[in-house]
C-alpha positions in Angstrom: -0.1 0.0 0.1 1.3 3.1 -1.1 -0.1 6.9 0.5 0.7 10.8 -1.2 -0.8 13.8 -0.1 -1.0 17.1 -2.4 -2.5 19.3 -0.5 -5.5 18.2 1.4 -5.7 15.1 -0.4 -5.6 11.8 0.9 -4.5 9.1 -2.0 -4.1 6.0 -0.9 -2.5 2.8 -3.6 -3.3 -0.9 -2.6 -2.5 -3.7 -4.5 -1.6 -7.2 -4.5 -4.9 -9.6 -3.0 -7.1 -8.0 -0.3 -8.7 -10.4 1.9 -9.2 -12.1 5.4 -5.3 -12.8 6.5 -4.2 -8.8 4.3 -7.1 -7.2 5.1 -6.9 -6.1 8.6 -3.5 -4.3 8.4 -4.6 -2.1 5.2 -7.7 -1.7 7.1 -5.6 -0.5 10.0 -3.1 1.9 7.8 -6.2 3.5 5.9 -7.7 4.6 9.1 -4.4 5.6 10.3 -4.4 7.7 7.7 -7.4 9.2 7.6 -6.8 10.3 11.4 -3.8 12.4 10.4 -4.5 16.2 10.8 -4.7 18.0 7.8 -6.6 15.0 5.7 -9.2 16.8 3.0 -10.3 13.8 0.6 -9.8 10.6 1.1 -9.3 8.8 -2.7 -8.7 4.8 -2.9 -7.1 3.3 -5.9 -8.0 -0.5 -6.4 -6.7 -0.5 -9.5 -3.9 -3.0 -8.9 -6.0 -5.4 -6.5 -5.1 -9.1 -7.7 -7.6 -10.1 -5.9 -10.8 -8.8 -3.3 -13.2 -10.5 -1.3 -15.7 -9.6 1.5 -13.0 -8.7 3.6 -11.8 -5.9 1.7 -15.1 -5.1 1.4 -15.4 -4.8 5.6 -11.8 -2.8 5.1 -13.8 -0.1 2.2 -16.9 0.3 4.7 -14.8 1.0 7.6 -12.3 3.5 6.3 -15.7 4.7 4.8 -17.3 5.6 7.7 -14.1 6.7 9.7 -13.8 9.3 6.4 -18.1 9.9 7.2 -16.8 10.5 11.1 -14.7 13.2 10.2 -16.8 14.7 7.9 -14.3 13.8 4.9 -15.3 12.4 1.2 -14.5 9.0 0.4 -14.1 7.5 -2.6 -13.1 4.8 -4.8 -11.2 6.4 -8.1 -10.3 3.1 -9.8 -10.9 -0.4 -9.1 -9.3 -3.2 -10.9 -12.0 -5.8 -12.2 -12.4 -8.2 -9.2 -12.9 -5.1 -6.9 -15.5 -3.4 -9.1 -17.3 -7.3 -9.8 -17.3 -7.8 -6.1 -18.5 -4.4 -5.2 -21.1 -4.2 -7.6 -22.6 -7.7 -6.7 -22.6 -6.3 -3.4 -24.5 -3.4 -4.5 -21.9 -0.7 -3.0 -20.4 0.6 -6.4 -22.2 3.7 -5.9 -21.9 3.7 -2.2 -17.6 4.5 -3.6 -18.6 6.6 -6.3 -17.8 4.4 -8.7 -19.2 5.4 -12.2 -21.6 2.7 -13.7 -20.0 0.5 -17.0 -21.3 1.1 -19.8 
């Protein structure tokens, strides 16, 4: 996972597998980054994720809840086909700001 800040925007890029083994540490790290002083928009890039399951969905939901509790916008800017499929099937693609596929 890589994070960067441009002004108040926090961009977090996640790659590899996001599953029951990796998602707890990803979730903690993302929540810690959101809690830092001066963060504005939170943007997640999942384009490098190869495997994504319900544990990854949970990590995203927890991160969004943390951002919302702090009054911060939260969106997924990009998602690999695997992530997009899981988010669409779960009905959460819109919650994370993913535009519908054509």
